[in-house]
N, C-alpha and C positions, 0 to 999 in steps of 0.2 A: 818787138819786145813785149812780153806779157806783164801782168800785174806783179807776179812773184819776182821775176827777174829785175823789174824796175825798182821795186822796194829793196831787194837785195843789193842792187848796184848803188842806189842812193844812200841807203842806211848803213850798209856793212862794208862793201868793197871800196866805195868812194866817199866815206863819211865826211871827210874834211878835205877832199881833193878839189882844187880849184883849177887845175890844168885839164885840158882836153875839152870834149864836147859832149852834150847830152841831147838826145833826140827828144822830139815832142812827147812820145809815149813815156819816157822816163820821168819827165817833169810832171805830166798830167797824172800818171799813176801814183807818183809820190804825193802829189796834192790830194788825190783821192784817199790814199792811205792815211794821211794826216787828218783829214776830215773824219774818216771812220774811227780812228783812234780817239780823237777828241769827242766825237759824238757818243761813242761807247762809254768812255770814262765819265762823261758828264751825266749820262743816264744812270750809270751805276751809283755814282756819288749822290746824285739828286734823289735817287730812290731811297737811299739810306739816311739822308739828312733832311728831307722835306718835312718830316714830322716835327722838326724844331721850330717851324713857323706857326704862329698863332693866327690862324686864318680869320677868326672872328675879330680880333684886334686889328688885323691888317685891313679888313673891310671898312673900318671906321676912319682910316687915315686918308689924307688927300694923296695925290700922285707922288709928289716929292717926298713926303713923309714915308709912304709905302716903299719907295725905292731905297731910301736911307735905311729903313728898318730891315728890309730884305738883305741889303749889303752887309749890315752889321750882325745878322743872325748867323747861327752855326751853318745853316744852309748856304748863305752867301760866302762865308769864309771858306767852307769846304770846296765850293765851286771855284773860288778864287785860287786856292792853293793847287787844285787840280789843273787849272789853266796855266799856272806858273810852271808846274812840273812838266807838263807836256810841252809848253812853249820853250822851255830851256832845253829839253831833250831833243826837240826837233829843229831848233833854231839853226844850228851849224850845218846839218845836212841839207836843210831847206835852202839856206843861203848858198851853199856849195853847188847844189844842183841848178839853182837859178843862174849862178855865174857861168856854169858850163853850158846851160841852155842859151844864154846870151852869146857865148862864144860860138855856138853852133850857128847862130844867126849872123856871125861875123861882126859882132858888136863888142866893144871893149868892156872889160869888167867894171869900168867906171859907171856904166849904165846900171849896175846893180846897187849903187849907192842909194837911190830912192827906195828900192826894195828893202835895203838894210834899215833905213830910217823908218819905214812903215812897220817892219818887224820889231824894232826897238820901241816904237810907240805902242804897239800891241802888248809888249812885255811890261812897259811902264803902266799901262792901264790895268794889267793883271795884278801888278804889285800894289797899286794905289787905286782901287776901284772907287768911282764916284759917279754920281748922277748929275753933276753940274753941267751947265751948258758948254763950258769950254772943253771938258773931257769928252762930251758927246761929239763935238765938232772935230776934235783931234782924232777920235776914233773914225769918224766919217772920212777924214782926210786919208787916214791909213787905208781904209777900204777902197777909196777911189784909186789910190796908187796901185793897190793890188789888182783891181779890175783892169787897169791899163796894162799891167803886165800880162794878165790872162789873155787879153785881146791880142797883144803882140806875140804871144807864144802860140797862137793858132797857126802862124806861118811856118812853113817847112824851112829847115836850115839850108846852108849851102850844099849844093849837090856834090861838089868836088872837095878836095882838100882846101882848107883855108889856113890862115896864119895861126890858128889854134890847134890844128891837127887834122886827122882824116875824118871822113864822114862816119859818124857813129853807126849808121845803118849798114854800112859795108863791112864793118869790123865785127859784126855779131856772128 
């Protein structure tokens, strides 16, 4: 499965399909697509809103004040709203492809609950950005959960049919 087929499968054909299986390539290419879309949108929005920051004033603030000033500026608000829009648009297909990837590994969809919690934490932080220690730790927890899934998804799925369907590599 190539990049285009994986994105088409995860984003269009199986947008909210939780049945069946997803091969490694589908999950990893969809992750790459999500990162590229987020990066591209962030660069574009940042380019047009960075001028709203007063760099001279920002340089006089300590670290906590600078973080708070940046979050409350037009730049911070625009990046926050961009993050929310992309997060909401990609949340359901990301969760669906993750459930199908777990089923390819012959794992129950219940194992997707930590991934769901990590995604909801990410959306929460997008809606309510803060530089407090508790929010930073919550974001770190979300990232650790995501890293664990990335490591688990390096493994190839079941070679034969399993309780969730046939091998996705054979049906292409």
